[in-house]
C-alpha positions as CSV (number, residue, x, y, z in Angstrom):
1,M,32.2,-27.5,-30.4
2,T,30.0,-24.6,-31.3
3,P,27.2,-25.6,-33.8
4,L,27.4,-24.0,-37.2
5,S,23.9,-22.5,-36.7
6,H,25.2,-20.3,-33.9
7,W,27.8,-18.8,-36.2
8,I,25.2,-18.2,-38.9
9,W,22.6,-16.7,-36.6
10,F,25.2,-14.4,-35.0
11,H,26.1,-12.9,-38.4
12,V,22.4,-12.6,-39.4
13,A,21.9,-10.7,-36.2
14,I,24.8,-8.4,-37.1
15,V,23.2,-7.6,-40.5
16,V,19.9,-6.9,-38.8
17,L,21.5,-4.6,-36.3
18,L,23.3,-2.7,-39.1
19,A,20.0,-2.3,-40.9
20,L,18.5,-0.9,-37.7
21,E,21.4,1.5,-37.3
22,Y,21.0,2.7,-40.9
23,L,17.3,3.4,-40.3
24,L,18.2,5.2,-37.1
25,H,20.7,7.4,-38.9
26,R,18.1,8.3,-41.5
27,A,15.4,9.1,-38.9
28,V,17.6,11.2,-36.6
29,P,19.1,14.4,-38.0
30,D,21.3,15.4,-35.1
31,T,24.8,13.8,-35.2
32,R,25.3,13.6,-31.4
33,R,21.8,12.1,-30.9
34,K,22.5,9.6,-33.7
35,A,25.7,8.5,-31.9
36,I,24.0,8.2,-28.5
37,Y,21.1,6.1,-29.9
38,A,23.4,3.9,-32.0
39,T,25.7,3.3,-29.0
40,I,22.7,2.3,-26.8
41,L,21.6,0.0,-29.6
42,W,24.9,-1.9,-29.8
43,V,25.4,-2.0,-26.0
44,A,21.9,-3.3,-25.6
45,A,22.5,-5.9,-28.3
46,A,25.8,-7.0,-26.6
47,L,24.1,-7.4,-23.2
48,S,21.2,-9.3,-24.8
49,L,23.7,-11.7,-26.4
50,A,25.2,-12.3,-23.0
51,A,21.8,-13.5,-21.8
52,I,21.4,-15.7,-24.8
53,L,24.9,-17.2,-24.4
54,A,24.1,-18.1,-20.7
55,R,21.6,-20.6,-22.0
56,F,24.2,-22.5,-24.1
57,Y,27.5,-21.8,-22.3
58,S,26.2,-21.5,-18.7
59,S,26.7,-18.3,-16.6
60,A,30.4,-18.9,-16.6
61,G,30.5,-18.6,-20.4
62,A,28.3,-15.5,-20.3
63,V,30.7,-13.9,-17.8
64,Q,33.7,-14.7,-20.0
65,Y,32.0,-13.1,-23.0
66,L,31.2,-10.0,-20.9
67,A,34.8,-9.8,-19.7
68,G,36.1,-10.1,-23.2
69,Y,33.6,-7.5,-24.5
70,A,34.6,-5.1,-21.7
71,I,38.3,-5.4,-22.2
72,E,38.0,-5.0,-26.0
73,E,35.6,-2.0,-25.6
74,A,38.1,-0.4,-23.2
75,L,41.1,-1.0,-25.5
76,S,39.1,0.5,-28.3
77,I,39.1,3.9,-26.5
78,D,42.9,4.1,-27.2
79,N,42.2,3.1,-30.8
80,L,39.9,6.1,-31.1
81,F,42.7,8.5,-30.1
82,V,44.7,7.2,-33.1
83,F,41.7,7.6,-35.4
84,L,41.4,11.2,-34.4
85,L,45.0,11.8,-35.2
86,L,44.8,10.0,-38.5
87,F,41.7,11.9,-39.6
88,R,43.5,15.1,-38.6
89,L,46.6,14.1,-40.5
90,F,44.7,13.2,-43.7
91,R,42.4,16.2,-43.2
92,V,39.4,14.0,-43.7
93,P,36.2,16.1,-43.5
94,D,33.8,15.2,-40.6
95,V,31.1,14.2,-43.1
96,R,33.5,11.6,-44.7
97,Q,34.8,10.1,-41.5
98,P,31.8,7.7,-40.9
99,R,32.3,6.2,-44.4
100,V,36.0,5.5,-43.6
101,L,35.1,4.0,-40.2
102,F,32.3,1.8,-41.8
103,W,34.7,0.1,-44.2
104,G,37.4,0.1,-41.5
105,V,35.1,-1.8,-39.2
106,A,34.1,-4.2,-42.0
107,G,37.8,-5.1,-42.6
108,A,38.3,-5.4,-38.8
109,I,35.6,-8.1,-38.5
110,V,37.4,-10.2,-41.1
111,M,40.9,-9.7,-39.6
112,R,39.8,-10.2,-36.0
113,G,38.2,-13.6,-36.9
114,G,41.5,-14.6,-38.6
115,F,43.6,-13.4,-35.6
116,I,41.5,-15.2,-33.1
117,A,41.6,-18.5,-35.1
118,A,45.4,-18.2,-35.5
119,G,45.9,-17.3,-31.8
120,L,43.8,-20.2,-30.5
121,G,45.5,-22.6,-32.9
122,L,48.9,-21.5,-31.6
123,L,47.9,-21.6,-28.0
124,N,46.5,-25.1,-28.4
125,R,49.5,-26.4,-30.2
126,F,52.3,-24.5,-28.5
127,H,51.8,-23.7,-24.8
128,W,54.8,-21.4,-24.7
129,I,52.9,-19.0,-27.1
130,S,50.9,-17.8,-24.1
131,Y,54.1,-16.4,-22.6
132,A,54.8,-14.6,-25.9
133,F,51.3,-13.2,-25.8
134,G,51.9,-12.1,-22.2
135,A,55.1,-10.3,-23.2
136,I,53.2,-8.5,-26.1
137,L,50.6,-7.3,-23.6
138,L,53.3,-6.1,-21.2
139,F,55.0,-4.2,-24.1
140,G,51.6,-2.6,-24.9
141,A,51.2,-1.5,-21.3
142,I,54.6,0.1,-21.2
143,R,53.9,1.8,-24.6
144,L,50.8,3.4,-23.2
145,L,52.7,4.9,-20.3
146,R,55.3,6.5,-22.6
147,P,54.6,10.2,-23.3
148,E,53.4,11.0,-26.8
149,D,55.3,13.3,-29.1
150,P,52.9,16.2,-29.8
151,N,54.5,16.7,-33.2
152,N,53.7,13.2,-34.4
153,D,50.2,14.2,-35.7
154,K,51.8,17.0,-37.7
155,Q,54.3,14.8,-39.6
156,T,53.5,12.8,-42.7
157,P,54.4,9.1,-42.1
158,G,57.3,7.9,-44.2
159,W,55.3,5.1,-45.8
160,I,52.9,7.7,-47.2
161,R,55.7,9.8,-48.7
162,W,57.1,6.6,-50.2
163,L,53.7,5.6,-51.6
164,T,53.2,9.0,-53.1
165,K,56.5,8.7,-55.0
166,L,55.4,5.4,-56.5
167,S,52.0,6.6,-57.7
168,P,50.3,10.0,-57.7
169,I,47.5,10.3,-55.1
170,S,44.4,12.4,-55.8
171,E,43.3,14.9,-53.1
172,N,39.6,13.9,-53.7
173,Y,37.7,13.2,-50.5
174,D,34.5,12.0,-52.1
175,H,35.6,8.6,-53.3
176,F,38.3,6.0,-52.7
177,F,39.2,5.9,-56.4
178,V,38.8,8.6,-59.0
179,R,39.6,9.0,-62.7
180,E,41.7,12.1,-63.3
181,N,43.5,13.0,-66.6
182,G,42.4,9.7,-68.1
183,R,43.9,7.5,-65.4
184,M,42.5,5.7,-62.3
185,M,44.0,7.1,-59.1
186,A,43.8,6.3,-55.4
187,T,42.7,9.2,-53.2
188,V,43.7,10.5,-49.8
189,L,40.4,9.0,-48.5
190,L,41.7,5.6,-49.5
191,L,45.0,6.2,-47.7
192,A,43.1,7.1,-44.6
193,L,41.2,3.8,-44.9
194,V,44.4,1.9,-45.3
195,A,45.8,3.7,-42.2
196,V,42.8,2.8,-40.2
197,E,43.0,-0.9,-41.2
198,L,46.8,-1.0,-40.4
199,T,46.0,0.7,-37.0
200,D,43.5,-2.1,-36.2
201,V,46.1,-4.7,-37.0
202,V,48.5,-3.1,-34.6
203,F,45.8,-2.8,-31.9
204,A,44.7,-6.4,-32.5
205,L,48.2,-7.5,-31.3
206,D,47.1,-6.2,-27.9
207,S,43.4,-6.9,-27.8
208,I,43.4,-10.4,-29.2
209,P,45.9,-11.8,-26.6
210,A,43.9,-9.9,-23.9
211,V,40.7,-11.6,-24.9
212,L,42.4,-15.0,-25.1
213,S,43.6,-14.4,-21.6
214,I,39.9,-14.4,-20.6
215,T,38.5,-17.3,-22.7
216,R,39.8,-19.9,-25.1
217,Q,36.3,-20.6,-26.4
218,P,36.4,-19.4,-30.1
219,F,32.8,-18.4,-30.3
220,L,32.9,-16.4,-27.1
221,A,36.2,-14.7,-28.0
222,Y,34.9,-13.8,-31.5
223,T,31.5,-12.5,-30.6
224,S,32.9,-10.4,-27.7
225,N,35.4,-8.9,-30.1
226,I,33.0,-8.2,-32.9
227,M,30.3,-6.7,-30.7
228,A,32.8,-4.3,-29.3
229,V,34.2,-3.4,-32.7
230,M,30.8,-2.8,-34.2
231,G,30.0,-0.1,-31.7
232,L,33.2,1.8,-32.5
233,R,31.7,4.1,-35.1
234,S,29.0,5.6,-32.9
235,L,31.4,5.6,-29.9
236,Y,33.9,7.5,-31.9
237,V,31.5,10.5,-32.2
238,L,30.8,10.6,-28.5
239,L,34.4,10.0,-27.3
240,A,35.7,12.6,-29.8
241,I,33.9,15.1,-27.6
242,M,35.0,13.6,-24.3
243,L,38.6,12.5,-25.0
244,A,40.1,15.8,-24.0
245,K,38.6,15.2,-20.5
246,L,39.9,11.6,-20.1
247,R,43.5,12.6,-19.3
248,F,44.1,9.5,-17.1
249,I,42.5,6.9,-19.3
250,H,45.9,5.8,-20.6
251,Y,46.9,4.7,-17.1
252,G,43.8,2.6,-16.8
253,L,44.4,1.0,-20.2
254,A,48.0,0.3,-19.3
255,A,47.0,-1.3,-16.0
256,L,44.3,-3.4,-17.9
257,L,46.9,-4.7,-20.3
258,A,49.3,-5.5,-17.5
259,F,46.6,-7.4,-15.7
260,A,45.8,-9.4,-18.8
261,A,49.5,-10.1,-19.3
262,V,50.1,-11.3,-15.7
263,K,46.9,-13.5,-16.0
264,M,48.3,-15.2,-19.1
265,L,51.8,-15.6,-17.7
266,I,50.7,-17.2,-14.5
267,S,47.9,-19.3,-15.9
268,A,49.9,-22.5,-15.5
269,W,50.1,-22.0,-11.7
270,V,47.2,-19.6,-10.8
271,E,43.8,-19.4,-12.5
272,I,42.0,-16.1,-12.3
273,G,38.3,-16.6,-12.9
274,P,36.3,-14.5,-15.4
275,L,34.2,-12.9,-12.7
276,V,37.4,-11.6,-11.0
277,S,38.6,-10.4,-14.4
278,L,35.4,-8.5,-15.1
279,A,35.6,-6.9,-11.7
280,V,39.2,-5.8,-12.2
281,I,38.4,-4.4,-15.6
282,A,35.4,-2.4,-14.4
283,G,37.4,-1.2,-11.4
284,L,40.4,0.0,-13.4
285,L,38.2,1.8,-15.9
286,G,35.9,3.3,-13.2
287,V,38.8,4.7,-11.2
288,T,40.7,6.3,-14.2
289,I,37.6,7.7,-15.9
290,G,36.2,9.0,-12.6
291,A,39.5,10.6,-11.8
292,S,39.7,12.2,-15.3
293,L,36.2,13.6,-15.0
294,L,36.8,15.0,-11.5
295,M,40.0,16.6,-12.6
296,A,38.2,18.2,-15.6
297,R,35.4,19.4,-13.3
298,D,37.9,21.0,-10.8
299,K,39.6,22.8,-13.7
300,A,36.3,24.1,-14.9
301,V,35.3,25.4,-11.4
302,S,38.7,27.1,-10.9
């Protein structure tokens, strides 16, 4: 049982890191440099937490945390693809995107905690749930391998059209709610935030079972998830520049999900340790990212 003080100090540390990130954004004018420094801040904090956890959960617990952090960070890359499409769909200006991501991440923290608690409760009470989670991961792997329709980002989703019929939506991008013609109205910026939150719910169906295939310790699963999610905003700025070059990343993510699915499905007969899991995750990402960058370099040379 994790002491209550551990939970309290972790969230205090998150608030402190957010304050440091805010000061960093105020001090550095260049957007790209802000993203680089903020990413370094969150990665350094995640690695520092691993060293702290080793004192309380042994080296095995620290490795489980790092494996969970790595798999969540990797799956977040695909999440960023969707964020790009959503912001393009809603025509959210670049200067407003960080605000949407900030509140999206805040909502993700609450939802991820609830999902992890629910998932662990189900796994502890009903062993067969692990097979259902494994099937979800396999479905996610297959979904990543399917070619995307290039027209999807140009079409307005049906739920948005339905919502607009129910209530008028303001095209204001400065606030989530505005008063126009004497009535309070939601804005397109709010719809973008709702879409980001719903996207995180969908991706949590993949990432939470994947993390639970690494560790069943609530504190390790939660902290690894939150530390990965907190760095999403700064990582988004960097990867928005690089995503066009990472053409093979979907294959790596699909293989990563398939590995987590197999690990969960065979857990009753074969136990794959966290160190092996971490090595597989690093290997899959290294190969696909390296191949993507080599392909982009060859195209640039030719």
